[in-house]
C-alpha positions in Angstrom: 52.3 -39.8 -53.8 49.2 -39.5 -51.1 49.2 -36.7 -49.2 49.5 -37.5 -45.5 45.9 -36.7 -43.5 47.5 -34.2 -41.3 48.7 -32.2 -44.3 45.4 -32.4 -46.1 43.6 -31.3 -43.2 45.8 -28.5 -42.7 45.4 -27.3 -46.5 41.6 -27.5 -46.2 41.7 -25.3 -43.2 43.8 -22.7 -44.9 41.6 -22.8 -47.8 38.5 -22.2 -45.7 40.0 -19.6 -43.7 41.1 -17.8 -47.0 37.6 -17.9 -48.2 36.1 -16.7 -45.1 38.7 -13.9 -45.1 37.6 -12.9 -48.9 33.9 -13.0 -47.7 34.7 -10.9 -44.6 36.4 -8.5 -46.7 33.2 -7.7 -48.7 30.8 -8.0 -45.8 30.2 -4.5 -45.4 30.6 -3.5 -49.2 26.8 -3.1 -50.3 25.8 -5.2 -53.2 29.2 -7.1 -52.9 31.1 -4.6 -55.0 32.5 -1.0 -55.0 31.2 1.1 -58.0 32.8 4.2 -59.2 30.8 6.5 -61.4 33.1 8.6 -63.6 31.4 11.6 -65.0 33.6 13.6 -67.6 33.9 15.6 -70.9 34.3 13.2 -73.8 33.9 15.4 -76.8 33.8 19.0 -75.7 36.2 21.8 -74.5 37.7 19.9 -71.5 37.8 16.4 -73.3 41.8 16.4 -74.1 42.7 16.9 -70.5 39.8 14.7 -69.1 37.8 12.5 -71.1 39.3 9.2 -72.0 42.3 9.9 -70.2 40.5 10.2 -67.1 38.9 6.8 -67.7 42.4 5.4 -68.2 43.7 7.1 -64.9 40.6 5.7 -62.9 41.4 2.3 -64.2 44.8 2.5 -63.3 44.1 3.6 -59.7 41.7 0.4 -59.4 44.2 -1.7 -60.9 46.9 -0.7 -58.5 44.6 -1.0 -55.5 43.6 -4.4 -56.4 47.1 -5.5 -56.7 47.9 -4.5 -53.1 45.6 -3.0 -50.6 42.3 -4.0 -52.4 43.0 -7.8 -53.0 39.7 -9.7 -52.5 37.6 -6.5 -53.4 35.2 -6.4 -56.5 35.4 -2.8 -58.0 33.5 -1.7 -61.1 33.9 1.5 -63.2 30.9 3.1 -65.0 31.6 6.3 -67.4 29.5 8.8 -69.1 30.1 12.1 -71.1 28.1 14.9 -69.4 28.5 17.2 -72.5 29.1 20.0 -70.2 25.5 20.0 -69.3 24.3 20.2 -65.9 21.0 18.4 -66.5 22.7 15.5 -68.3 25.4 15.2 -65.4 22.7 15.1 -62.8 20.3 12.7 -64.7 23.1 10.2 -65.1 24.3 10.5 -61.5 20.8 9.7 -60.4 20.5 6.9 -62.5 23.8 5.5 -61.2 22.8 6.1 -57.8 19.1 4.6 -58.2 19.8 1.8 -60.6 23.3 1.0 -60.8 24.1 1.6 -56.9 27.2 3.7 -57.5 29.2 4.5 -54.3 31.2 7.4 -55.5 31.3 10.0 -58.3 34.7 11.0 -59.7 36.1 13.7 -62.1 33.3 15.9 -62.9 35.2 18.3 -64.8 33.4 21.5 -65.7 32.7 24.0 -62.9 28.9 24.1 -63.3 28.7 20.4 -63.4 30.9 20.0 -60.2 28.8 22.6 -58.1 25.7 20.6 -58.9 27.1 17.5 -58.4 28.4 18.6 -54.8 24.9 18.9 -53.7 23.4 15.7 -55.4 26.0 13.8 -53.9 24.9 14.7 -50.4 21.3 14.1 -51.7 22.1 10.6 -52.6 24.6 9.9 -49.7 27.3 9.1 -52.2 31.1 10.4 -52.0 32.3 12.7 -54.8 36.0 13.1 -55.8 36.5 16.4 -57.4 39.5 16.7 -59.6 39.5 20.3 -59.4 36.8 23.1 -59.6 35.4 26.2 -57.9 36.8 27.0 -54.6 33.1 27.1 -53.4 33.2 23.2 -53.1 35.5 23.1 -50.2 34.7 26.6 -48.6 30.9 28.3 -48.5 29.3 25.0 -49.9 31.5 22.5 -48.3 30.3 18.9 -47.7 33.0 17.6 -45.5 31.3 14.3 -44.7 30.8 13.5 -48.6 33.2 15.5 -50.9 36.9 15.9 -51.5 38.8 18.5 -53.7 42.1 17.4 -55.3 44.8 19.0 -57.4 43.3 22.6 -58.0 40.5 24.9 -57.5 39.7 28.7 -58.6 41.3 30.2 -55.6 44.9 28.0 -56.0 45.0 28.8 -59.7 44.4 32.5 -59.2 46.6 32.7 -56.3 49.5 30.7 -58.1 49.3 32.9 -61.2 49.4 36.2 -59.2 52.2 34.9 -57.0 54.1 33.8 -59.9 54.3 37.2 -61.8 52.3 40.2 -60.4 54.1 43.2 -58.9 53.0 46.3 -57.2 51.8 49.1 -59.8 51.1 46.5 -62.6 48.0 46.8 -64.5 46.2 43.6 -65.6 43.7 43.0 -68.4 41.8 39.8 -68.4 40.0 37.7 -71.4 37.5 35.8 -69.4 35.2 32.8 -70.2 31.9 33.9 -69.1 30.8 31.1 -67.0 31.5 29.9 -63.4 35.1 29.1 -63.5 36.1 32.5 -65.4 34.2 34.7 -63.4 35.2 33.3 -60.1 38.8 33.1 -61.2 38.7 36.9 -62.0 36.9 38.0 -58.8 39.5 36.4 -56.9 42.4 37.9 -59.1 41.0 41.4 -58.5 41.3 40.8 -54.8 44.8 39.4 -54.9 46.2 42.1 -57.3 44.6 45.0 -55.0 46.3 43.2 -51.9 49.7 43.9 -53.5 49.1 47.1 -55.0 48.5 46.1 -58.5 45.1 46.8 -60.4 42.6 45.8 -63.0 42.6 47.9 -66.0 39.9 46.2 -67.9 38.1 42.8 -68.9 36.7 41.1 -72.1 34.4 38.1 -71.7 33.7 35.5 -74.2 31.1 32.6 -74.1 32.2 28.8 -73.4 33.5 27.3 -76.8 34.3 30.6 -78.6 36.3 30.1 -81.9 36.7 33.9 -82.7 38.9 35.7 -79.9 40.1 38.6 -82.0 37.8 41.2 -80.5 39.1 40.3 -77.2 42.7 40.3 -78.1 42.3 43.6 -79.6 40.6 45.1 -76.9 43.5 43.9 -74.5 46.4 45.2 -77.0 44.5 48.7 -76.7 44.4 48.7 -73.2 47.0 50.3 -70.7 47.9 46.8 -69.3 51.1 45.5 -68.4 49.9 41.7 -68.3 47.2 40.3 -70.2 45.7 37.3 -68.5 43.7 34.4 -70.0 41.2 33.5 -67.4 39.8 30.4 -69.4 40.7 26.8 -70.0 40.5 24.0 -72.8 40.0 24.9 -76.3 38.9 28.3 -75.4 42.6 29.0 -73.7 44.1 27.4 -77.0 42.1 29.7 -79.2 42.8 32.9 -76.9 46.7 32.1 -76.8 46.7 31.3 -80.8 44.9 34.6 -81.5 47.2 36.6 -79.1 50.2 35.0 -81.1 48.6 36.3 -84.4 48.2 39.6 -83.2 51.8 39.6 -81.7 50.5 40.5 -78.1 53.7 39.2 -76.4 55.6 42.0 -78.1 53.6 44.5 -76.1 52.2 42.9 -73.1 53.4 40.0 -70.7 51.1 37.1 -71.1 49.7 34.8 -68.2 47.4 32.2 -68.3 45.3 30.8 -65.4 44.6 27.3 -66.6 46.3 26.0 -69.8 46.9 22.6 -70.1 49.8 20.5 -71.5 47.4 19.6 -74.5 46.7 23.1 -75.1 50.3 23.9 -75.1 51.2 21.0 -77.3 48.3 22.0 -80.0 49.5 25.5 -80.0 52.8 24.9 -80.5 55.8 26.1 -78.8 56.6 29.1 -81.4 53.1 30.5 -80.7 52.9 29.8 -77.0 56.7 30.6 -76.0 57.0 32.8 -72.9 53.6 32.3 -71.6 53.7 32.0 -67.8 51.3 30.0 -65.7 50.6 27.7 -62.6 50.3 24.2 -62.8 49.4 21.6 -60.0 50.9 18.7 -62.0 53.5 18.0 -64.9 55.0 14.8 -65.8 58.6 15.8 -65.7 59.0 17.2 -62.1 60.6 14.2 -60.6 61.1 10.4 -60.8 57.7 9.8 -59.4 55.8 12.0 -61.8 57.8 10.4 -64.7 57.3 6.8 -63.5 53.5 7.5 -63.1 53.5 9.2 -66.6 55.4 6.3 -68.3 52.8 3.8 -67.0 49.9 6.3 -68.2 51.4 6.7 -71.4 51.6 2.8 -72.0 47.8 2.8 -71.8 46.9 6.0 -73.1 48.8 6.5 -76.5 47.8 10.2 -77.0 50.3 11.9 -74.4 51.3 12.4 -70.8 48.7 12.7 -68.1 47.0 16.2 -67.5 46.4 17.5 -64.0 43.0 16.3 -64.4 44.2 12.7 -65.2 46.7 12.9 -62.3 44.0 14.1 -59.9 41.5 11.4 -60.9 44.2 8.6 -60.3 45.3 10.2 -57.0 41.8 10.7 -55.6 40.3 7.5 -56.7 43.3 5.5 -55.5 43.3 7.1 -52.0 39.6 6.5 -51.9 40.0 2.8 -52.7 42.6 2.7 -49.9 40.0 4.1 -47.4 37.5 1.4 -48.8 40.0 -1.2 -48.3 41.0 0.0 -44.6 37.5 0.3 -43.5 36.1 -2.7 -45.5 32.9 -0.4 -46.3 31.5 1.7 -49.0 29.6 3.8 -46.8 30.4 7.6 -47.8 30.7 9.2 -44.5 32.9 6.3 -43.3 35.2 6.1 -46.3 35.6 9.9 -46.3 36.5 9.9 -42.7 39.2 7.3 -43.1 40.4 9.3 -46.3 41.2 12.2 -43.7 43.0 9.7 -41.7 45.2 8.1 -43.7 48.4 9.5 -45.4 48.3 10.4 -49.1 51.1 8.5 -50.9 51.4 8.1 -54.6 53.6 9.3 -57.7 51.3 12.2 -58.4 51.4 14.8 -55.6 54.0 16.0 -53.3 53.7 17.3 -49.5 50.0 16.4 -49.5 47.6 16.6 -46.7 43.6 16.6 -46.6 42.2 19.4 -44.5 38.9 19.0 -42.4 37.1 21.0 -45.2 38.0 18.4 -47.9 40.6 20.4 -49.6 43.7 18.5 -50.3 46.8 20.9 -50.0 50.0 20.0 -51.8 52.9 21.7 -53.8 52.1 23.8 -56.7 54.4 25.0 -59.6 54.9 28.0 -61.8 56.1 27.3 -65.3 57.2 29.3 -68.6 56.5 27.7 -71.7 60.0 26.8 -73.5 61.1 28.1 -76.8 61.5 25.6 -79.6 65.3 25.6 -79.2 65.0 24.7 -75.4 62.7 21.8 -75.9 64.4 18.3 -76.0 61.6 16.1 -76.9 57.7 16.0 -78.1 56.4 16.7 -74.5 59.2 18.7 -73.1 57.2 21.8 -72.9 57.6 23.6 -69.6 60.6 25.2 -67.7 60.1 25.2 -63.9 60.3 28.6 -62.5 59.2 28.1 -58.9 57.9 25.4 -56.4 54.9 27.0 -54.5 54.1 25.3 -51.1 50.5 24.4 -50.9 49.7 26.8 -47.8 50.7 29.7 -50.2 48.5 29.0 -52.8 45.4 27.3 -51.5 42.6 29.3 -49.5 43.9 29.8 -46.0 41.7 28.5 -43.3 41.2 31.8 -41.8 39.5 32.8 -45.0 37.3 29.7 -45.5 33.6 29.9 -45.1 33.4 26.1 -44.6 31.6 25.3 -41.5 34.1 22.9 -39.9 36.4 25.9 -39.3 33.5 27.9 -37.8 32.2 25.2 -35.5 34.5 22.2 -35.5 32.1 19.9 -33.8 29.9 19.9 -36.9 
């Protein structure tokens, strides 16, 4: 049956309007596409809790936004392995900015890489979404017009670890990775221990990617410490915890860790890691939201549930894309400003807020590793001991060195 003339004209007008709307939606998007450059560790010490899982998380954020707020936008994801080398990360980031027209950098696991990328993002006029890293990124070296810091930082991990376990009069011994993250974490831990009347009784350092931790663990055993804390991460944390179990450290000392992840604990095994206490900014089994997000993640990533980095990449990229959709712009300053204005809503974080310094503050958690008898499944590894409000664990505004708190007009 032939359509009536009026009906056909109406359909034509609607089609033209839809096309114009799509065109307008991308009018302020440079080159017609939003490009995300994800720099991560694909093969080194941090690859299990970042790496390919971060790629999956970023793509999930893109897909979720395209299905709702970002309809009509073209979004591209570029990925690279920085190999935990600052020069490689900076070279790739410059190439992406100059040739591929990347609009935003994401993940950037590894503290040295993160610090370097914070400066480069400003130089290139790009947004940067840090899934974690040194507190300096949102304090003395803050770039609030260009950068945000999600999930954790060296201050919050340390503060949560101390608040969860430390008591007046305790002696603490640190086994520390000798690079930016470890040194910053222990420096902050010393201050917080002193503030509550505890003390540091010693420290052993090791280089990044150490396979032999025996000398450090023996030194800790021989110390007068009440608590031995592992100020390292990734494969280094796993090696330290395994070695401590072999030397039966837990029979004589309490054990705390600043930054183990679910993949390290799984690899170590509950029998060796049981009783270890530590803070975490995300765990897959906290509530219905985290379980829902984790189920979707595991359908794509067959190796296991999301780590805190994977969760942080998803949450930060999704919030960035919502801001792009709201402003119809990929200009870094415009989008970051809108990120501060929009509420943060997803299945990853609880009670979140984005402070003027770029620090995203949210609930933290303090856990104990379960015994094999307590665990009810392959990834049922943690027992929640405390929920810590974000304002208790992130760097207080009064202590921040970010210029926005010293001169709000800047």
